[in-house]
LOTI-492952 format. One record per residue: x negated, y, z negated of N, C-alpha, C in turn. Coordinates in steps of 0.05 Angstrom, whole numbers, plus 32768, in hexadecimal, padded with zeros to 4 digits. Each point is the difference from the previous one (the first is absolute). Layout:
REM LOTI-492952
XYZXYZXYZ...
REM end
This chain:
REM LOTI-492952
7A288AA679DF7FEF7FFA7FEA80007FE27FF97FE97FF57FFC7FFE7FE47FFA800B7FFC7FE5800C7FE77FFA800C7FF97FE67FEA7FFF7FEC8006800D7FE97FF07FFA7FE8801480047FE97FF77FF77FE7801180027FEA800C801B7FFF801980047FFD800C801A8000800480097FE37FF580187FFA8004800B7FE6800C801C8007801B80047FFB800E80198006801680037FEF800980197FFD801880057FF1800F8018800C801A7FFF8001800F80168008800D800E7FE97FFC801A7FFE800B800F7FEB801F80048004801080057FEC801C800580048004801780137FF080147FFF8001801680127FFC7FF9801D7FEA7FEF80047FFC7FF4801C80177FF28009800C7FEF7FF080167FF08009801780118008800680147FF08016801380057FFA800E801C7FE7800980037FFA800E801980037FED80197FF87FE77FFD80027FED8016801E7FFC800680107FFC7FEC801C7FFC8004800D8018800C7FF880197FF780098018800C7FF98003801E7FE87FF880087FF67FFF801A80117FEF801180067FE87FF780127FEC800D801B800C8004800B800E7FEC801A800D80027FFF801580157FE9800F80027FFE8015801380007FF5801D7FF37FE8800380017FF2801A801C7FFA8007800F7FF47FED801B7FF980068012801880067FFB80177FF38010801880057FF9800B801C7FE77FFD80097FF8800A8019800A7FEE801780097FE97FF9800B7FEC8013801E7FFA7FFA801280147FFE801B7FFC7FF780117FEF80137FF67FFD801A800F7FF180137FFB7FE280017FEE7FF77FED7FF97FE37FFF80197FF27FFA80037FE7800D80167FEF7FFB7FF87FE47FF880137FF07FF87FFC7FE47FFA80117FF080107FF47FEE801280117FEE801180027FE47FF380177FF6800480057FE47FF87FEF7FEC80107FFF7FE97FF97FF17FEB800F800C7FFD801B801B80008001800D7FFD80197FFC80198013800180177FF37FF9801980117FE57FFF800C7FED7FF77FEE7FE47FFF800A7FFD7FEC8017800D7FEA7FFD7FFF7FEB8016800C800A8019801380108000800F800980187FF08017800E7FEF800D7FF37FF18019800C7FED7FF880147FFC801080147FEA7FFE80147FE8800A7FF17FEB7FEF80007FE780087FF27FED801080117FF180147FF47FEC800F800D7FE77FFD7FF17FED7FEF800C7FE67FFB7FF47FEC8013800C7FE67FFA7FFA7FEB8010800B80008001801E80037FEB800D7FFF7FFF801D80198010800C80157FFF7FF08017800F800A7FFF801D7FFF7FED800C7FEF7FFE801D7FFF7FF8800A801A7FED7FF4800E7FFA800A801B80167FFD8014800F7FEB7FFF80197FFD8011801280167FFB800780057FE7801380167FFA7FF4801C800A7FE680037FFA7FF4801A800A80038003801E7FFA7FEA800F80038000801D801D8005800980127FF57FF0801D800480058008801C7FFC7FF5800C7FED8005801E7FFB7FF7801080197FE97FFB80087FF4800D801980137FFC801880097FE7800380127FF98017801980107FFE800C80017FE7801A800D7FFB7FFE801E80047FE9800B7FF77FFC801D80037FFB8008801D7FF27FEF800E7FF98005801C80187FFB801380137FEF7FF880177FF98010801A80017FF1800780177FF5801980017FEF80197FFB80117FFF8004801A80187FFD801080087FE380047FEE7FEE7FFA80087FE38003800E7FF57FE67FFF800F7FEB800D7FF87FE8801C800C7FFD80127FF27FF1801A800C7FFC7FFF80197FF1801280138005800280197FF280007FFE7FE3800C7FE97FF580027FFC7FE37FE57FF87FF47FED7FFA800F7FE57FF77FF67FF180197FF67FFA7FFF7FE67FF280187FF27FE27FFB80017FF3800C80137FE37FFD80017FF2800C7FEA800980167FF67FF5800D7FE980007FEF7FE680177FF27FFD80037FEE7FEA7FEE7FE880047FFD7FF680177FED7FEA80077FE480087FF77FF8801980077FE680097FFB7FFC80017FE28014800C7FF17FFF80017FE37FFD7FE67FF3800F7FED800A80007FE37FF47FE47FF680047FF4800380187FE57FF680057FEB800E7FEC800380197FFF7FEC800F7FEE80027FF87FE580197FFB7FF580057FF87FE57FF57FE37FFD80047FF080147FF67FE47FFE7FE280007FFF7FF3801180127FE380017FFE7FF5800A7FE6800C80147FF67FF7800B7FE580057FED7FEA80177FF27FFF80057FEC7FEC7FEE7FE880027FF87FF880187FED7FEC80047FE480087FF37FF8801780057FE8800A7FF4800180017FE1801780097FF6800380007FE380007FE57FF3800E7FED800F80037FE47FF87FE57FF37FFE7FEF800580137FE67FF57FFF7FEF80087FE78003801A7FFA7FF3800B7FE7800D7FF47FE780197FFF8000800D7FF37FE87FFC7FE47FFD7FFE7FF080167FFA7FE37FFE7FE37FFD7FF57FED801080097FE57FFF7FF7800080047FE1800E80157FF8800180067FE3800D7FE97FF180167FF5800B800E7FEA7FF37FEF7FE87FFF7FF07FFB80137FEE7FE980007FEA80037FEB7FF680187FFD7FEC80067FEB800B7FFC7FE58019800B7FFB800E7FFC7FE680047FE47FFB800A7FF0801480067FE47FFD7FE67FF07FFA7FEB8006800E7FE77FF17FFB7FF580087FE5800380197FF67FF580067FE880117FF47FE8801A7FFF800580117FF37FEC7FF97FE37FFE7FFD7FF380187FF77FE380007FE67FFD7FF07FEC801180047FE77FFD7FF3800280057FE1800D80177FF9800280047FE380137FEC7FF280147FF7800E80117FEC7FF67FEF7FE67FFB7FEF7FFA80127FF07FE87FFD7FED80027FEB7FF380187FFB7FEF80067FEA800E7FFD7FE68019800A7FFE80107FFF7FE780087FE37FFA80087FF2801680077FE37FFB7FE87FF07FF87FE88004800B7FE87FF17FFA7FFA80067FE1800180197FF97FFB80087FE480147FF27FED80198000800980167FF37FF07FFB7FE27FFD7FF67FF380157FFC7FE27FFE7FE87FFC7FED7FEC801180007FE97FFE7FEC800A80047FE3801280147FFC800B80047FE580107FE87FF880117FF5801180117FE97FFC7FEF7FE77FF87FEB7FFC800E7FED7FEA7FFB7FF480047FE37FF880167FF97FF580067FE580157FFC7FEA8018800B800780167FFE7FEB80077FE37FFC80017FEF801580077FE47FFD7FEA7FF37FF07FE7800580077FEA7FF47FF0800180077FE38003801B7FFB8001800A7FE580177FF67FF180177FFC800D80197FF97FF37FFD7FE47FF27FEC7FF080087FFC7FE67FF47FF480047FE37FF280157FFA7FF280047FE8800A80197FF1800D8012800D8006801A7FF4801E80027FFA800880027FE7801D80027FFA800C8017800C801A7FFD8009800F8017800D7FFD8003801F7FED7FF1800B7FFC8003801D80107FED8011800A7FEB7FF3800E7FEB800F8019800C800E801080117FF28018800D800C7FF8801180177FE9800F7FFC7FF6801280167FF97FEF80197FF27FEA7FFB7FF77FEE801480177FF5801080167FF77FF080197FF6800D800D80168010800080187FF6800D8016800F7FF18006801A7FE780007FFF7FF08006801880037FE8801380027FE87FF680047FE88010801B7FFF800F8013800F7FF7801A8001800E7FFE8006801E7FEB801180067FFA8008801C7FFC7FE780127FF67FEA7FF57FF97FE8801080137FE87FFD801580037FF180127FEA7FFD800E7FF8801B800A8013800F800F7FFA80197FEC7FF480147FE7800A80007FEA7FF580107FFC7FE37FFB7FFE7FF97FE67FFB7FE57FF780167FEE8009801980097FFD80177FEF800680017FFA801E7FFA8016801180017FFB801C7FEA7FEE800A7FE880017FF27FEB7FED800780087FE47FF8800E7FFD7FE980087FE77FF880157FF4801380138011800880147FF880127FF57FF9801A7FEC800E800B7FF47FF9801A7FF17FE67FFD7FF07FFD7FE97FF27FE77FFC80137FE87FFD801580047FF480147FEA7FFC800E7FFA8019800580118011800E7FFA801A7FEE7FF480147FE580027FFE7FEF7FF780147FF97FE27FFA80087FF57FE87FFA7FE67FF980107FEC8012
REM end
């Protein structure tokens, strides 16, 4: 769907149902693990091109079990491959959903920030003539203080 100004709302019930659905997914995948950075680095990776290699290796193993050591579990090998293929399919779907959520968050966040900047400009302008708005303008301006200091620092260091 092409981007257009987003007007949407999630009810508390919808949010609870979404969270419950995510919990259901986690319950259906109780074997999921978390690897450390070091563990991830040490693992042999299986990408899209490797799926065909592994599938062909299964065929070779099943056709020639006598060339493999007796301790080699062909059935476990097949289960690992099938789970990897299934998880790959699920991951593609989840990444698409994550990308859509991320893009939508970026868009609505941008809309909210643009509106906030408009409000801030009006508050700053009105604070010059309307009693009581100066504190609010300063409070809203806190968001930009670090940005202003870093610009000043950068400008001062480039001289």
